[in-house]
Each structure stands twice: as structure tokens, then as C-alpha cells.
PDB file of N, CA, C and O in Angstrom:
ATOM      1  N   MET A   1      52.976  52.061 -15.377  1.00  0.00           N
ATOM      2  CA  MET A   1      53.790  53.628 -15.336  1.00  0.00           C
ATOM      3  C   MET A   1      54.150  54.642 -16.641  1.00  0.00           C
ATOM      4  O   MET A   1      55.049  54.676 -17.481  1.00  0.00           O
ATOM      5  N   ASP A   2      52.331  55.862 -16.191  1.00  0.00           N
ATOM      6  CA  ASP A   2      53.422  56.806 -17.829  1.00  0.00           C
ATOM      7  C   ASP A   2      54.018  57.943 -16.541  1.00  0.00           C
ATOM      8  O   ASP A   2      53.940  58.259 -15.354  1.00  0.00           O
ATOM      9  N   ILE A   3      54.619  58.211 -17.799  1.00  0.00           N
ATOM     10  CA  ILE A   3      55.832  58.917 -17.079  1.00  0.00           C
ATOM     11  C   ILE A   3      55.951  60.645 -16.454  1.00  0.00           C
ATOM     12  O   ILE A   3      56.814  61.300 -15.870  1.00  0.00           O
ATOM     13  N   ASP A   4      54.598  60.885 -16.951  1.00  0.00           N
ATOM     14  CA  ASP A   4      54.050  61.575 -16.606  1.00  0.00           C
ATOM     15  C   ASP A   4      52.898  62.008 -14.754  1.00  0.00           C
ATOM     16  O   ASP A   4      52.403  62.887 -14.048  1.00  0.00           O
ATOM     17  N   LYS A   5      53.100  60.716 -14.920  1.00  0.00           N
ATOM     18  CA  LYS A   5      52.714  59.870 -13.203  1.00  0.00           C
ATOM     19  C   LYS A   5      53.999  60.799 -12.090  1.00  0.00           C
ATOM     20  O   LYS A   5      53.882  61.808 -11.395  1.00  0.00           O
ATOM     21  N   ILE A   6      55.171  59.872 -12.366  1.00  0.00           N
ATOM     22  CA  ILE A   6      55.887  60.195 -11.355  1.00  0.00           C
ATOM     23  C   ILE A   6      56.540  61.032 -11.050  1.00  0.00           C
ATOM     24  O   ILE A   6      57.123  61.206  -9.980  1.00  0.00           O
ATOM     25  N   ALA A   7      56.491  62.335 -12.973  1.00  0.00           N
ATOM     26  CA  ALA A   7      56.981  63.222 -12.337  1.00  0.00           C
ATOM     27  C   ALA A   7      56.039  63.925 -11.911  1.00  0.00           C
ATOM     28  O   ALA A   7      56.373  65.086 -11.676  1.00  0.00           O
ATOM     29  N   LEU A   8      54.704  63.609 -11.667  1.00  0.00           N
ATOM     30  CA  LEU A   8      53.812  64.594 -10.719  1.00  0.00           C
ATOM     31  C   LEU A   8      53.904  63.643  -8.921  1.00  0.00           C
ATOM     32  O   LEU A   8      53.591  64.182  -7.860  1.00  0.00           O
ATOM     33  N   ILE A   9      54.390  62.242  -9.061  1.00  0.00           N
ATOM     34  CA  ILE A   9      54.396  62.152  -7.559  1.00  0.00           C
ATOM     35  C   ILE A   9      55.482  62.617  -7.106  1.00  0.00           C
ATOM     36  O   ILE A   9      55.532  62.773  -5.886  1.00  0.00           O
ATOM     37  N   THR A  10      56.863  63.037  -8.050  1.00  0.00           N
ATOM     38  CA  THR A  10      57.843  63.061  -7.715  1.00  0.00           C
ATOM     39  C   THR A  10      57.674  64.816  -6.955  1.00  0.00           C
ATOM     40  O   THR A  10      57.912  65.206  -5.811  1.00  0.00           O
ATOM     41  N   LEU A  11      57.081  65.676  -8.390  1.00  0.00           N
ATOM     42  CA  LEU A  11      56.861  67.068  -7.815  1.00  0.00           C
ATOM     43  C   LEU A  11      56.075  67.095  -5.853  1.00  0.00           C
ATOM     44  O   LEU A  11      56.219  67.485  -4.694  1.00  0.00           O
ATOM     45  N   LEU A  12      55.356  66.431  -6.701  1.00  0.00           N
ATOM     46  CA  LEU A  12      54.133  66.652  -5.081  1.00  0.00           C
ATOM     47  C   LEU A  12      55.200  66.236  -3.821  1.00  0.00           C
ATOM     48  O   LEU A  12      55.585  67.011  -2.945  1.00  0.00           O
ATOM     49  N   VAL A  13      55.619  64.633  -3.986  1.00  0.00           N
ATOM     50  CA  VAL A  13      56.251  64.177  -2.157  1.00  0.00           C
ATOM     51  C   VAL A  13      57.548  65.815  -2.734  1.00  0.00           C
ATOM     52  O   VAL A  13      57.561  66.541  -1.740  1.00  0.00           O
ATOM     53  N   ILE A  14      58.166  66.254  -3.489  1.00  0.00           N
ATOM     54  CA  ILE A  14      59.354  67.494  -3.391  1.00  0.00           C
ATOM     55  C   ILE A  14      59.029  68.348  -2.522  1.00  0.00           C
ATOM     56  O   ILE A  14      59.682  68.672  -1.530  1.00  0.00           O
ATOM     57  N   MET A  15      57.670  68.872  -2.980  1.00  0.00           N
ATOM     58  CA  MET A  15      56.267  70.330  -2.633  1.00  0.00           C
ATOM     59  C   MET A  15      56.017  69.669  -0.849  1.00  0.00           C
ATOM     60  O   MET A  15      55.781  70.313   0.173  1.00  0.00           O
ATOM     61  N   ILE A  16      56.120  68.767  -0.963  1.00  0.00           N
ATOM     62  CA  ILE A  16      55.090  68.177   0.744  1.00  0.00           C
ATOM     63  C   ILE A  16      56.171  68.255   1.645  1.00  0.00           C
ATOM     64  O   ILE A  16      55.866  68.671   2.763  1.00  0.00           O
ATOM     65  N   LEU A  17      57.697  67.881   1.402  1.00  0.00           N
ATOM     66  CA  LEU A  17      58.948  67.901   2.307  1.00  0.00           C
ATOM     67  C   LEU A  17      59.185  69.468   2.055  1.00  0.00           C
ATOM     68  O   LEU A  17      58.378  70.051   2.779  1.00  0.00           O
ATOM     69  N   PHE A  18      59.701  70.094   1.570  1.00  0.00           N
ATOM     70  CA  PHE A  18      59.256  72.039   1.656  1.00  0.00           C
ATOM     71  C   PHE A  18      58.660  72.368   1.978  1.00  0.00           C
ATOM     72  O   PHE A  18      58.761  73.584   1.821  1.00  0.00           O
ATOM     73  N   GLY A  19      57.278  71.957   2.819  1.00  0.00           N
ATOM     74  CA  GLY A  19      56.753  72.578   3.397  1.00  0.00           C
ATOM     75  C   GLY A  19      56.594  72.062   4.367  1.00  0.00           C
ATOM     76  O   GLY A  19      55.863  72.722   5.105  1.00  0.00           O
ATOM     77  N   ILE A  20      56.993  70.972   4.863  1.00  0.00           N
ATOM     78  CA  ILE A  20      57.917  70.592   6.622  1.00  0.00           C
ATOM     79  C   ILE A  20      57.983  71.354   6.520  1.00  0.00           C
ATOM     80  O   ILE A  20      57.138  72.245   6.602  1.00  0.00           O
ATOM     81  N   THR A  21      59.623  71.392   6.159  1.00  0.00           N
ATOM     82  CA  THR A  21      60.908  72.124   6.225  1.00  0.00           C
ATOM     83  C   THR A  21      60.440  73.579   6.786  1.00  0.00           C
ATOM     84  O   THR A  21      60.932  74.379   7.583  1.00  0.00           O
ATOM     85  N   THR A  22      59.174  73.543   5.937  1.00  0.00           N
ATOM     86  CA  THR A  22      59.048  75.354   6.676  1.00  0.00           C
ATOM     87  C   THR A  22      58.476  75.767   7.639  1.00  0.00           C
ATOM     88  O   THR A  22      58.345  76.810   8.280  1.00  0.00           O
ATOM     89  N   ILE A  23      58.108  74.614   7.632  1.00  0.00           N
ATOM     90  CA  ILE A  23      56.939  74.841   9.068  1.00  0.00           C
ATOM     91  C   ILE A  23      57.630  74.075  10.275  1.00  0.00           C
ATOM     92  O   ILE A  23      57.379  74.249  11.467  1.00  0.00           O
ATOM     93  N   VAL A  24      58.313  73.421   9.869  1.00  0.00           N
ATOM     94  CA  VAL A  24      59.856  73.262  11.500  1.00  0.00           C
ATOM     95  C   VAL A  24      60.434  73.899  11.887  1.00  0.00           C
ATOM     96  O   VAL A  24      60.778  74.010  13.063  1.00  0.00           O
ATOM     97  N   MET A  25      60.914  74.965  10.323  1.00  0.00           N
ATOM     98  CA  MET A  25      61.590  75.959  10.705  1.00  0.00           C
ATOM     99  C   MET A  25      60.938  77.166  11.150  1.00  0.00           C
ATOM    100  O   MET A  25      61.615  78.069  11.643  1.00  0.00           O
ATOM    101  N   TYR A  26      59.883  77.253  11.042  1.00  0.00           N
ATOM    102  CA  TYR A  26      59.375  78.907  11.568  1.00  0.00           C
ATOM    103  C   TYR A  26      59.122  78.677  13.074  1.00  0.00           C
ATOM    104  O   TYR A  26      59.533  79.463  13.927  1.00  0.00           O
ATOM    105  N   LEU A  27      58.404  77.523  13.363  1.00  0.00           N
ATOM    106  CA  LEU A  27      58.202  77.067  14.760  1.00  0.00           C
ATOM    107  C   LEU A  27      59.469  77.723  15.804  1.00  0.00           C
ATOM    108  O   LEU A  27      59.347  78.543  16.715  1.00  0.00           O
ATOM    109  N   LEU A  28      60.509  77.141  15.376  1.00  0.00           N
ATOM    110  CA  LEU A  28      62.007  76.603  15.774  1.00  0.00           C
ATOM    111  C   LEU A  28      62.470  78.262  16.009  1.00  0.00           C
ATOM    112  O   LEU A  28      62.968  78.478  17.113  1.00  0.00           O
ATOM    113  N   ILE A  29      62.338  79.603  14.955  1.00  0.00           N
ATOM    114  CA  ILE A  29      62.244  80.085  15.560  1.00  0.00           C
ATOM    115  C   ILE A  29      61.557  81.201  16.468  1.00  0.00           C
ATOM    116  O   ILE A  29      62.146  82.103  17.064  1.00  0.00           O
ATOM    117  N   VAL A  30      60.247  80.963  16.448  1.00  0.00           N
ATOM    118  CA  VAL A  30      59.716  81.678  16.723  1.00  0.00           C
ATOM    119  C   VAL A  30      59.214  80.481  18.273  1.00  0.00           C
ATOM    120  O   VAL A  30      58.236  80.531  19.020  1.00  0.00           O
ATOM    121  N   GLY A  31      59.942  79.891  18.244  1.00  0.00           N
ATOM    122  CA  GLY A  31      60.179  78.830  19.993  1.00  0.00           C
ATOM    123  C   GLY A  31      60.966  79.539  21.049  1.00  0.00           C
ATOM    124  O   GLY A  31      60.804  79.852  22.228  1.00  0.00           O
ATOM    125  N   ALA A  32      62.510  79.744  19.507  1.00  0.00           N
ATOM    126  CA  ALA A  32      63.268  80.033  19.791  1.00  0.00           C
ATOM    127  C   ALA A  32      63.844  81.900  20.585  1.00  0.00           C
ATOM    128  O   ALA A  32      64.860  82.250  21.185  1.00  0.00           O
ATOM    129  N   ASP A  33      62.182  82.875  20.027  1.00  0.00           N
ATOM    130  CA  ASP A  33      62.078  84.020  20.449  1.00  0.00           C
ATOM    131  C   ASP A  33      61.458  84.170  21.673  1.00  0.00           C
ATOM    132  O   ASP A  33      61.795  85.108  22.395  1.00  0.00           O
ATOM    133  N   MET A  34      60.667  83.449  21.994  1.00  0.00           N
ATOM    134  CA  MET A  34      59.814  82.968  23.236  1.00  0.00           C
ATOM    135  C   MET A  34      60.017  82.585  24.682  1.00  0.00           C
ATOM    136  O   MET A  34      59.473  82.593  25.786  1.00  0.00           O
ATOM    137  N   CYS A  35      61.609  82.093  23.744  1.00  0.00           N
ATOM    138  CA  CYS A  35      61.936  81.431  24.573  1.00  0.00           C
ATOM    139  C   CYS A  35      63.141  83.134  25.986  1.00  0.00           C
ATOM    140  O   CYS A  35      63.397  82.955  27.177  1.00  0.00           O
ATOM    141  N   LYS A  36      63.460  84.239  25.282  1.00  0.00           N
ATOM    142  CA  LYS A  36      64.474  84.589  25.568  1.00  0.00           C
ATOM    143  C   LYS A  36      63.768  85.717  26.785  1.00  0.00           C
ATOM    144  O   LYS A  36      62.678  86.271  26.636  1.00  0.00           O
ATOM    145  N   THR A  37      64.508  85.855  27.763  1.00  0.00           N
ATOM    146  CA  THR A  37      64.527  86.532  28.725  1.00  0.00           C
ATOM    147  C   THR A  37      64.213  88.162  28.491  1.00  0.00           C
ATOM    148  O   THR A  37      63.835  88.546  27.384  1.00  0.00           O
ATOM    149  N   ASP A  38      64.414  89.203  29.734  1.00  0.00           N
ATOM    150  CA  ASP A  38      64.902  90.388  28.543  1.00  0.00           C
ATOM    151  C   ASP A  38      65.544  91.065  28.424  1.00  0.00           C
ATOM    152  O   ASP A  38      65.528  92.118  27.786  1.00  0.00           O
ATOM    153  N   GLU A  39      66.607  90.362  29.319  1.00  0.00           N
ATOM    154  CA  GLU A  39      68.249  90.516  29.735  1.00  0.00           C
ATOM    155  C   GLU A  39      68.314  90.334  28.592  1.00  0.00           C
ATOM    156  O   GLU A  39      68.543  91.346  27.930  1.00  0.00           O
ATOM    157  N   GLU A  40      68.159  89.081  27.868  1.00  0.00           N
ATOM    158  CA  GLU A  40      69.300  88.288  26.566  1.00  0.00           C
ATOM    159  C   GLU A  40      68.485  89.164  24.948  1.00  0.00           C
ATOM    160  O   GLU A  40      68.985  89.134  23.824  1.00  0.00           O
ATOM    161  N   ARG A  41      67.035  89.928  25.375  1.00  0.00           N
ATOM    162  CA  ARG A  41      66.592  91.345  24.290  1.00  0.00           C
ATOM    163  C   ARG A  41      66.836  92.178  24.278  1.00  0.00           C
ATOM    164  O   ARG A  41      66.552  92.927  23.343  1.00  0.00           O
ATOM    165  N   LYS A  42      68.025  92.812  26.112  1.00  0.00           N
ATOM    166  CA  LYS A  42      68.369  93.110  25.054  1.00  0.00           C
ATOM    167  C   LYS A  42      69.959  93.582  25.011  1.00  0.00           C
ATOM    168  O   LYS A  42      70.401  94.542  24.380  1.00  0.00           O
ATOM    169  N   ILE A  43      70.561  92.836  25.686  1.00  0.00           N
ATOM    170  CA  ILE A  43      71.848  92.256  24.997  1.00  0.00           C
ATOM    171  C   ILE A  43      71.751  92.253  23.693  1.00  0.00           C
ATOM    172  O   ILE A  43      72.629  92.623  22.914  1.00  0.00           O
ATOM    173  N   GLU A  44      69.878  91.523  23.211  1.00  0.00           N
ATOM    174  CA  GLU A  44      70.799  91.581  21.251  1.00  0.00           C
ATOM    175  C   GLU A  44      70.476  93.466  20.385  1.00  0.00           C
ATOM    176  O   GLU A  44      71.173  94.001  19.523  1.00  0.00           O
ATOM    177  N   ASP A  45      69.349  93.950  20.978  1.00  0.00           N
ATOM    178  CA  ASP A  45      69.006  95.659  20.439  1.00  0.00           C
ATOM    179  C   ASP A  45      70.007  96.084  20.874  1.00  0.00           C
ATOM    180  O   ASP A  45      70.192  97.098  20.201  1.00  0.00           O
ATOM    181  N   ASP A  46      70.993  95.975  21.728  1.00  0.00           N
ATOM    182  CA  ASP A  46      72.047  96.671  22.188  1.00  0.00           C
ATOM    183  C   ASP A  46      73.623  96.151  20.667  1.00  0.00           C
ATOM    184  O   ASP A  46      74.265  96.980  20.021  1.00  0.00           O
ATOM    185  N   GLU A  47      73.719  95.033  20.600  1.00  0.00           N
ATOM    186  CA  GLU A  47      74.662  93.798  19.640  1.00  0.00           C
ATOM    187  C   GLU A  47      74.169  95.278  18.261  1.00  0.00           C
ATOM    188  O   GLU A  47      74.754  96.150  17.619  1.00  0.00           O
ATOM    189  N   GLN A  48      72.960  94.827  18.419  1.00  0.00           N
ATOM    190  CA  GLN A  48      72.631  95.667  16.938  1.00  0.00           C
ATOM    191  C   GLN A  48      72.710  97.221  16.376  1.00  0.00           C
ATOM    192  O   GLN A  48      72.916  97.842  15.332  1.00  0.00           O
ATOM    193  N   MET A  49      72.393  97.438  17.831  1.00  0.00           N
ATOM    194  CA  MET A  49      72.798  99.262  17.876  1.00  0.00           C
ATOM    195  C   MET A  49      74.253  99.433  17.542  1.00  0.00           C
ATOM    196  O   MET A  49      75.041  99.831  16.684  1.00  0.00           O
ATOM    197  N   LYS A  50      74.201  99.191  18.078  1.00  0.00           N
ATOM    198  CA  LYS A  50      76.616  98.890  17.719  1.00  0.00           C
ATOM    199  C   LYS A  50      76.413  97.957  16.636  1.00  0.00           C
ATOM    200  O   LYS A  50      77.216  98.491  15.871  1.00  0.00           O
ATOM    201  N   TYR A  51      76.210  97.514  16.335  1.00  0.00           N
ATOM    202  CA  TYR A  51      76.285  96.606  15.011  1.00  0.00           C
ATOM    203  C   TYR A  51      76.283  98.209  13.357  1.00  0.00           C
ATOM    204  O   TYR A  51      76.795  98.340  12.246  1.00  0.00           O
ATOM    205  N   PHE A  52      75.441  98.941  14.199  1.00  0.00           N
ATOM    206  CA  PHE A  52      74.722  99.722  12.691  1.00  0.00           C
ATOM    207  C   PHE A  52      75.587 101.005  12.743  1.00  0.00           C
ATOM    208  O   PHE A  52      76.024 101.774  11.888  1.00  0.00           O
ATOM    209  N   ARG A  53      75.682 100.899  14.521  1.00  0.00           N
ATOM    210  CA  ARG A  53      76.725 102.782  14.179  1.00  0.00           C
ATOM    211  C   ARG A  53      77.946 101.617  13.299  1.00  0.00           C
ATOM    212  O   ARG A  53      78.324 101.779  12.138  1.00  0.00           O
ATOM    213  N   ASN A  54      78.114 101.173  13.660  1.00  0.00           N
ATOM    214  CA  ASN A  54      79.955 100.942  12.958  1.00  0.00           C
ATOM    215  C   ASN A  54      79.790 100.472  11.311  1.00  0.00           C
ATOM    216  O   ASN A  54      80.709 100.481  10.493  1.00  0.00           O
ATOM    217  N   TYR A  55      78.642 100.140  11.097  1.00  0.00           N
ATOM    218  CA  TYR A  55      78.208 100.138   9.602  1.00  0.00           C
ATOM    219  C   TYR A  55      77.798 101.654   9.486  1.00  0.00           C
ATOM    220  O   TYR A  55      78.605 102.286   8.804  1.00  0.00           O
ATOM    221  N   GLN A  56      76.888 102.301   9.913  1.00  0.00           N
ATOM    222  CA  GLN A  56      76.722 104.299   8.871  1.00  0.00           C
ATOM    223  C   GLN A  56      78.543 104.789   9.176  1.00  0.00           C
ATOM    224  O   GLN A  56      79.182 105.060   8.160  1.00  0.00           O
ATOM    225  N   ASN A  57      79.243 104.873  10.472  1.00  0.00           N
ATOM    226  CA  ASN A  57      80.376 105.245  10.697  1.00  0.00           C
ATOM    227  C   ASN A  57      81.734 104.660   9.741  1.00  0.00           C
ATOM    228  O   ASN A  57      82.694 105.335   9.368  1.00  0.00           O
ATOM    229  N   GLY A  58      81.491 103.256   9.491  1.00  0.00           N
ATOM    230  CA  GLY A  58      82.724 102.943   7.966  1.00  0.00           C
ATOM    231  C   GLY A  58      82.410 101.980   7.065  1.00  0.00           C
ATOM    232  O   GLY A  58      82.873 100.859   6.855  1.00  0.00           O
ATOM    233  N   LYS A  59      81.157 102.896   6.352  1.00  0.00           N
ATOM    234  CA  LYS A  59      80.955 103.335   4.579  1.00  0.00           C
ATOM    235  C   LYS A  59      82.278 103.409   3.520  1.00  0.00           C
ATOM    236  O   LYS A  59      83.088 104.313   3.310  1.00  0.00           O
ATOM    237  N   GLY A  60      82.151 102.231   3.025  1.00  0.00           N
ATOM    238  CA  GLY A  60      84.015 102.671   1.799  1.00  0.00           C
ATOM    239  C   GLY A  60      85.612 102.001   2.950  1.00  0.00           C
ATOM    240  O   GLY A  60      86.782 102.204   2.624  1.00  0.00           O
ATOM    241  N   SER A  61      85.066 101.031   4.574  1.00  0.00           N
ATOM    242  CA  SER A  61      86.179 100.612   5.069  1.00  0.00           C
ATOM    243  C   SER A  61      86.227  98.989   4.935  1.00  0.00           C
ATOM    244  O   SER A  61      85.209  98.318   5.107  1.00  0.00           O
ATOM    245  N   VAL A  62      87.219  98.534   4.683  1.00  0.00           N
ATOM    246  CA  VAL A  62      87.824  97.191   4.203  1.00  0.00           C
ATOM    247  C   VAL A  62      86.359  96.396   5.532  1.00  0.00           C
ATOM    248  O   VAL A  62      86.135  96.834   6.660  1.00  0.00           O
ATOM    249  N   LYS A  63      85.635  95.189   4.846  1.00  0.00           N
ATOM    250  CA  LYS A  63      84.699  94.450   5.843  1.00  0.00           C
ATOM    251  C   LYS A  63      84.779  93.256   5.865  1.00  0.00           C
ATOM    252  O   LYS A  63      84.890  92.994   4.668  1.00  0.00           O
ATOM    253  N   HIS A  64      84.806  92.123   6.512  1.00  0.00           N
ATOM    254  CA  HIS A  64      84.348  91.003   6.135  1.00  0.00           C
ATOM    255  C   HIS A  64      85.565  90.371   5.631  1.00  0.00           C
ATOM    256  O   HIS A  64      85.524  89.164   5.393  1.00  0.00           O
ATOM    257  N   GLY A  65      86.907  91.190   5.390  1.00  0.00           N
ATOM    258  CA  GLY A  65      87.478  90.393   4.142  1.00  0.00           C
ATOM    259  C   GLY A  65      87.587  90.814   3.128  1.00  0.00           C
ATOM    260  O   GLY A  65      88.629  90.523   2.540  1.00  0.00           O
ATOM    261  N   ARG A  66      86.358  91.895   2.265  1.00  0.00           N
ATOM    262  CA  ARG A  66      87.002  92.669   1.073  1.00  0.00           C
ATOM    263  C   ARG A  66      86.393  93.587   1.430  1.00  0.00           C
ATOM    264  O   ARG A  66      86.007  93.897   2.557  1.00  0.00           O
ATOM    265  N   CYS A  67      86.224  94.316  -0.024  1.00  0.00           N
ATOM    266  CA  CYS A  67      87.003  95.722  -0.438  1.00  0.00           C
ATOM    267  C   CYS A  67      85.782  96.474  -0.793  1.00  0.00           C
ATOM    268  O   CYS A  67      85.379  96.285  -1.941  1.00  0.00           O
ATOM    269  N   ASN A  68      85.186  97.195  -0.133  1.00  0.00           N
ATOM    270  CA  ASN A  68      84.396  97.979  -0.876  1.00  0.00           C
ATOM    271  C   ASN A  68      84.348  99.420  -1.765  1.00  0.00           C
ATOM    272  O   ASN A  68      85.035 100.438  -1.853  1.00  0.00           O
ATOM    273  N   LYS A  69      83.668  99.120  -2.099  1.00  0.00           N
ATOM    274  CA  LYS A  69      84.314  99.569  -3.728  1.00  0.00           C
ATOM    275  C   LYS A  69      83.195 100.717  -3.833  1.00  0.00           C
ATOM    276  O   LYS A  69      83.136 101.431  -4.834  1.00  0.00           O
TER     277      LYS A  69
END
């Protein structure tokens, strides 16, 4: 077999694997979001709002062990 054909087949297999992985991850994320109750969605919204408020108030401070300069 020619080396170009082997390279083409290898590239095709890798691209197919990436495509399958992408589809599975998408379905996993969508499926996880569909199973949430209204209470869980409200809790997540509250956590996000708390994070955004803390982020706006804490600009320039040390976060996650790193210094913002």
C-alpha cells in the first residue's frame, strides 16, 4: 500500500472518532440539561448571579491563587 493511502485512511479514522466524540458530548450536555427540575435551574441561576456579583466587586483582587495585575 502506498504511504499516502495509509495517511489518508488514518486521517479519516481520526476525523470520524472526533465526530463521534463531538456528537456524544453534545447529547450528554443536552440530556443533562433536560433532566433538571425548576428548583435546580433556580439554584444554578442564583449561583451564577452570585459569581457575577463577586467578580464585579472583586476586580483586581487575588482569585484562585493568582494575582490579577
